[in-house]
C-alpha positions as CSV (number, residue, x, y, z in Angstrom):
1,X,48.1,-27.4,-38.0
2,X,44.6,-26.0,-37.5
3,X,44.8,-25.2,-41.3
4,X,44.0,-29.1,-42.0
5,X,40.5,-28.8,-40.1
6,X,39.3,-25.4,-40.1
7,X,39.3,-23.3,-44.1
8,X,37.5,-20.2,-44.0
9,X,36.5,-17.6,-46.6
10,X,34.6,-14.5,-45.2
11,X,33.2,-11.9,-47.7
12,X,32.1,-8.4,-45.9
13,X,30.5,-6.0,-48.6
14,X,27.2,-3.9,-49.5
15,X,24.7,-3.3,-52.4
16,X,21.1,-2.0,-53.2
17,X,18.4,-4.8,-53.8
18,X,15.3,-4.7,-54.8
19,X,11.6,-6.5,-54.4
20,X,9.3,-5.7,-57.4
21,X,5.9,-7.0,-56.4
22,X,3.1,-7.8,-58.5
23,X,0.8,-4.7,-59.5
24,X,-2.8,-4.3,-59.0
25,X,-5.0,-2.2,-60.5
26,X,-6.4,-0.8,-57.6
27,X,-3.5,-1.0,-55.2
28,X,-0.6,-0.3,-56.9
29,X,2.7,-1.2,-54.7
30,X,5.9,0.7,-54.5
31,X,8.9,-1.0,-56.0
32,X,10.9,-1.5,-52.9
33,X,14.6,-0.7,-53.0
34,X,17.3,-1.1,-50.0
35,X,21.2,-0.4,-49.2
36,X,22.2,-2.9,-47.5
37,X,25.5,-4.8,-45.9
38,X,26.2,-8.2,-46.3
39,X,28.5,-11.2,-44.9
40,X,29.1,-13.9,-46.9
41,X,31.0,-16.9,-45.0
42,X,32.2,-20.3,-46.4
43,X,34.1,-22.7,-44.3
44,X,35.3,-26.7,-43.9
45,X,35.0,-27.7,-40.4
46,X,36.9,-31.1,-39.2
47,X,36.5,-32.8,-42.3
48,X,32.8,-33.9,-41.6
49,X,31.1,-30.6,-42.4
50,X,30.8,-28.2,-44.8
51,X,29.6,-24.9,-44.6
52,X,28.8,-23.9,-48.2
53,X,27.3,-20.9,-47.6
54,X,26.1,-18.8,-44.5
55,X,25.1,-15.3,-45.6
56,X,23.2,-12.6,-44.1
57,X,22.1,-9.0,-45.5
58,X,20.0,-6.0,-44.1
59,X,19.7,-2.6,-43.9
60,X,19.2,-2.1,-40.1
61,X,20.0,-4.1,-37.1
62,X,16.8,-6.0,-37.2
63,X,14.8,-7.4,-39.7
64,X,11.2,-6.6,-40.7
65,X,8.7,-9.2,-38.1
66,X,7.3,-11.9,-40.7
67,X,4.9,-13.5,-37.7
68,X,2.7,-10.4,-38.1
69,X,0.1,-9.5,-41.2
70,X,1.5,-9.0,-44.5
71,X,-0.5,-6.2,-44.8
72,X,-1.7,-3.4,-42.1
73,X,-2.5,0.0,-42.1
74,X,0.4,2.3,-41.6
75,X,0.6,5.0,-38.6
76,X,3.5,7.2,-38.1
77,X,6.9,7.1,-39.8
78,X,7.9,4.7,-42.8
79,X,11.1,2.9,-42.8
80,X,11.5,0.4,-45.4
81,X,13.4,-3.1,-44.5
82,X,14.8,-6.2,-46.1
83,X,16.8,-8.9,-44.5
84,X,18.0,-12.1,-46.4
85,X,19.3,-15.3,-44.3
86,X,20.9,-18.5,-46.6
87,X,22.7,-21.5,-45.0
88,X,23.9,-24.3,-46.7
89,X,25.5,-27.5,-45.1
90,X,27.1,-30.0,-46.6
91,X,28.1,-33.8,-44.6
92,X,31.0,-35.1,-47.0
93,X,31.0,-38.5,-45.9
94,X,30.8,-39.6,-49.2
95,X,32.9,-37.0,-50.9
96,X,31.6,-37.6,-54.6
97,X,27.8,-37.4,-53.2
98,X,27.5,-35.3,-50.1
99,X,24.1,-34.9,-48.2
100,X,23.0,-31.3,-48.0
101,X,20.9,-29.0,-46.2
102,X,19.4,-25.4,-47.4
103,X,17.4,-22.9,-45.9
104,X,16.2,-19.6,-46.6
105,X,14.8,-16.8,-45.3
106,X,13.6,-13.2,-46.8
107,X,11.8,-10.1,-45.2
108,X,10.9,-7.2,-47.6
109,X,8.5,-4.2,-46.4
110,X,7.4,-1.3,-48.8
111,X,4.3,0.4,-48.9
112,X,0.8,0.8,-51.0
113,X,-1.4,3.5,-51.2
114,X,-4.6,2.4,-52.9
115,X,-6.5,4.7,-55.6
116,X,-10.3,3.3,-54.1
117,X,-11.3,2.2,-51.2
118,X,-10.4,-1.5,-50.2
119,X,-11.2,-4.3,-47.4
120,X,-8.0,-5.4,-45.6
121,X,-9.1,-9.2,-45.4
122,X,-8.4,-10.8,-41.8
123,X,-9.9,-14.1,-40.9
124,X,-12.2,-12.3,-38.0
125,X,-13.8,-10.2,-40.9
126,X,-13.8,-13.2,-43.8
127,X,-17.1,-14.5,-42.3
128,X,-19.0,-11.4,-43.2
129,X,-17.1,-9.1,-45.7
130,X,-20.1,-7.2,-46.7
131,X,-19.2,-5.1,-43.3
132,X,-15.9,-5.1,-44.0
133,X,-13.9,-1.4,-43.1
134,X,-12.7,0.0,-46.3
135,X,-10.1,2.4,-46.6
136,X,-7.9,4.3,-48.8
137,X,-5.1,5.3,-46.8
138,X,-1.2,4.1,-46.8
139,X,-0.6,0.7,-46.2
140,X,2.5,-1.2,-45.1
141,X,3.2,-4.1,-47.4
142,X,5.6,-7.0,-45.9
143,X,6.3,-9.9,-47.5
144,X,7.7,-13.3,-45.7
145,X,9.7,-16.0,-47.6
146,X,11.0,-19.2,-46.5
147,X,12.7,-22.4,-48.2
148,X,13.7,-25.4,-47.3
149,X,15.5,-27.9,-49.5
150,X,17.4,-31.9,-49.0
151,X,19.4,-33.3,-51.3
152,X,22.8,-34.7,-51.9
153,X,25.3,-32.6,-53.6
154,X,27.3,-34.6,-56.7
155,X,30.9,-33.3,-57.4
156,X,32.8,-35.0,-60.2
157,X,36.2,-33.5,-59.3
158,X,36.2,-35.5,-56.3
159,X,36.0,-38.8,-57.7
160,X,39.3,-40.0,-56.9
161,X,39.0,-43.1,-59.0
162,X,38.9,-40.8,-61.8
163,X,42.3,-39.0,-61.1
164,X,43.9,-42.0,-60.8
165,X,43.0,-43.5,-64.3
166,X,44.8,-40.6,-66.0
167,X,41.4,-39.5,-67.5
168,X,40.6,-35.5,-67.6
169,X,38.3,-35.0,-64.5
170,X,34.6,-33.6,-65.7
171,X,33.9,-30.2,-66.2
172,X,31.0,-30.4,-64.6
173,X,30.4,-28.1,-61.7
174,X,28.9,-29.2,-58.9
175,X,25.0,-30.2,-58.8
176,X,22.3,-30.7,-56.0
177,X,18.8,-32.1,-56.7
178,X,16.4,-33.1,-54.0
179,X,13.2,-32.1,-52.7
180,X,12.1,-28.9,-51.2
181,X,9.5,-26.9,-49.4
182,X,8.4,-23.4,-49.0
183,X,6.4,-20.9,-47.6
184,X,5.8,-17.1,-48.7
185,X,3.7,-14.8,-47.0
186,X,2.5,-11.2,-48.5
187,X,-0.4,-8.8,-49.5
188,X,-2.6,-10.5,-52.1
189,X,-5.6,-9.4,-54.3
190,X,-6.9,-12.3,-56.3
191,X,-5.7,-12.1,-59.6
192,X,-6.0,-14.6,-62.5
193,X,-4.1,-14.0,-65.5
194,X,-4.6,-10.2,-65.2
195,X,-8.3,-10.6,-64.0
196,X,-8.6,-8.9,-60.4
197,X,-10.8,-9.2,-57.8
198,X,-10.7,-5.1,-57.0
199,X,-11.6,-4.0,-53.6
200,X,-10.3,-6.6,-51.3
201,X,-6.7,-7.2,-50.2
202,X,-5.9,-10.5,-48.6
203,X,-3.2,-11.5,-46.3
204,X,-1.9,-14.2,-48.6
205,X,0.1,-17.5,-48.2
206,X,1.4,-19.2,-49.9
207,X,3.0,-22.7,-49.8
208,X,4.6,-25.4,-51.9
209,X,6.4,-28.6,-52.2
210,X,8.4,-30.5,-54.9
211,X,11.8,-30.7,-56.9
212,X,15.2,-28.9,-55.9
213,X,17.8,-27.8,-58.5
214,X,21.2,-26.2,-57.3
215,X,24.7,-25.4,-59.0
216,X,26.9,-24.1,-57.5
217,X,30.5,-22.7,-59.5
218,X,32.4,-20.8,-56.9
219,X,35.1,-19.9,-58.7
220,X,38.5,-18.7,-57.3
221,X,41.0,-15.5,-58.6
222,X,40.5,-14.6,-62.2
223,X,37.3,-16.5,-62.2
224,X,33.6,-16.4,-62.3
225,X,30.8,-17.3,-59.9
226,X,27.7,-18.9,-60.8
227,X,25.1,-19.8,-58.7
228,X,21.5,-21.3,-59.6
229,X,19.0,-22.4,-57.1
230,X,15.5,-23.4,-58.1
231,X,12.2,-25.2,-57.0
232,X,9.2,-26.4,-59.3
233,X,6.6,-28.3,-57.6
234,X,2.8,-28.2,-56.7
235,X,1.9,-25.0,-54.2
236,X,-1.7,-23.6,-52.8
237,X,-2.7,-20.0,-52.1
238,X,-4.7,-19.7,-48.7
239,X,-6.7,-16.4,-48.5
240,X,-8.2,-16.9,-45.4
241,X,-8.2,-19.8,-42.1
242,X,-11.0,-21.2,-44.1
243,X,-10.6,-20.2,-48.1
244,X,-7.8,-21.4,-50.8
245,X,-8.1,-20.3,-53.7
246,X,-7.6,-23.8,-54.9
247,X,-10.9,-24.8,-54.0
248,X,-12.3,-21.7,-56.7
249,X,-10.4,-23.4,-59.5
250,X,-12.4,-25.6,-61.9
251,X,-12.1,-29.2,-61.9
252,X,-9.0,-30.9,-62.7
253,X,-6.9,-27.4,-62.4
254,X,-3.8,-27.6,-59.7
255,X,-1.6,-24.6,-58.9
256,X,1.9,-25.2,-59.4
257,X,5.0,-23.0,-58.2
258,X,8.6,-21.8,-59.5
259,X,11.1,-20.0,-57.4
260,X,14.8,-19.4,-57.5
261,X,17.6,-17.6,-58.0
262,X,20.3,-16.7,-60.3
263,X,23.4,-15.1,-59.4
264,X,26.6,-13.9,-61.3
265,X,30.0,-12.8,-60.4
266,X,33.9,-12.7,-60.6
267,X,37.0,-13.1,-58.3
268,X,39.4,-10.0,-58.6
269,X,42.4,-10.3,-56.8
270,X,43.5,-7.5,-55.0
271,X,46.6,-9.0,-53.3
272,X,47.8,-12.4,-54.3
273,X,49.2,-14.6,-50.6
274,X,48.1,-16.2,-47.3
275,X,45.6,-15.1,-46.6
276,X,44.3,-13.9,-50.3
277,X,41.6,-10.7,-50.4
278,X,39.8,-10.1,-53.4
279,X,37.0,-7.8,-54.5
280,X,33.7,-9.9,-55.5
281,X,31.4,-7.7,-57.9
282,X,27.9,-9.7,-58.7
283,X,24.3,-9.5,-59.5
284,X,21.4,-11.7,-58.9
285,X,17.8,-12.3,-59.6
286,X,15.1,-14.3,-58.8
287,X,11.5,-14.4,-57.4
288,X,8.6,-17.1,-57.6
289,X,5.6,-17.7,-59.3
290,X,2.3,-19.6,-58.6
291,X,0.0,-20.5,-61.7
292,X,-2.7,-22.7,-62.7
293,X,-2.5,-25.7,-64.9
294,X,-5.1,-27.6,-66.7
295,X,-4.0,-31.4,-65.1
296,X,-6.1,-33.0,-68.0
297,X,-5.1,-31.4,-70.9
298,X,-8.6,-30.8,-72.6
299,X,-8.8,-29.9,-75.9
300,X,-4.8,-30.8,-75.9
301,X,-3.7,-28.0,-74.3
302,X,-2.3,-27.4,-71.3
303,X,-2.3,-23.4,-70.8
304,X,-1.1,-21.9,-67.9
305,X,-2.9,-19.1,-66.1
306,X,-0.7,-16.6,-63.7
307,X,-1.5,-16.0,-60.3
308,X,1.0,-14.5,-58.6
309,X,4.4,-13.2,-59.4
310,X,7.4,-11.4,-57.5
311,X,10.9,-10.4,-59.0
312,X,13.9,-10.0,-56.7
313,X,16.8,-7.8,-57.7
314,X,20.3,-7.3,-56.0
315,X,23.7,-5.9,-57.5
316,X,26.4,-6.0,-54.4
317,X,30.0,-6.0,-54.0
318,X,32.3,-7.4,-51.8
319,X,35.8,-7.9,-49.9
320,X,36.2,-11.6,-50.1
321,X,39.5,-12.5,-47.3
322,X,40.7,-16.4,-47.7
323,X,42.3,-18.1,-44.8
């Protein structure tokens, strides 16, 4: 009886995750790599709430504290940390058209060793950079990343009219579209198409708003898992409380951003029955980039100038138990 109202799939696993930050000439950043444990849950609750995904991964019991500055002097022992949380809730009142809310939060920590003394720019010293103390000591580098998306999930397979008409149901996978917000914090040297402002390292705060697109093929026994989540929109890069990179750009140039993740995996049955036990290897590639573009398209050109990029990747495997 309970199975009519509650369906639950749980995956427990582990893997290896990497964070490749953009490199700067005078401040090479160590590539962050972490062994992580993972929990991935999908559920249907009483026919009015779908947990399309509840995911958490970490390499420690606690995540890096994302409220601190993104860059600081590191004293004492150094322990790399990582965490990633994803929640996707759906409200299946309209079956084919399902309102969804997606929230994602990530945090990574690594280190850098400046090749020459740099000024770590805080809001306190930003008013007089000439007096900023410089250091070539080891730095702790922390990145925090959040996205919020609200949209509609279209699933053609749930259209009863199509089934009753004896016509083949569309093989189009469920597609989600809507609006998204992102907030991103990381150590940053001003960089436009590889031209870097050396000597100053900012606590960069990136944010943006734009369109969101998602594709989700959950798969099943002996089937492929595919997942795509992406945002594209207009952004801002804040260097200090009183200064943004946007204000330093030429007239008519705007800041854009693109972020997303692509996941590919496979469901390999170990035991077929009730419950079903499956082995699920998968890999994920994603990241974020900010760029400048000329909105006026002068001289019939609309070239984009890169401002920042970060690449995130992972390989991991899990055991899936369908209850």
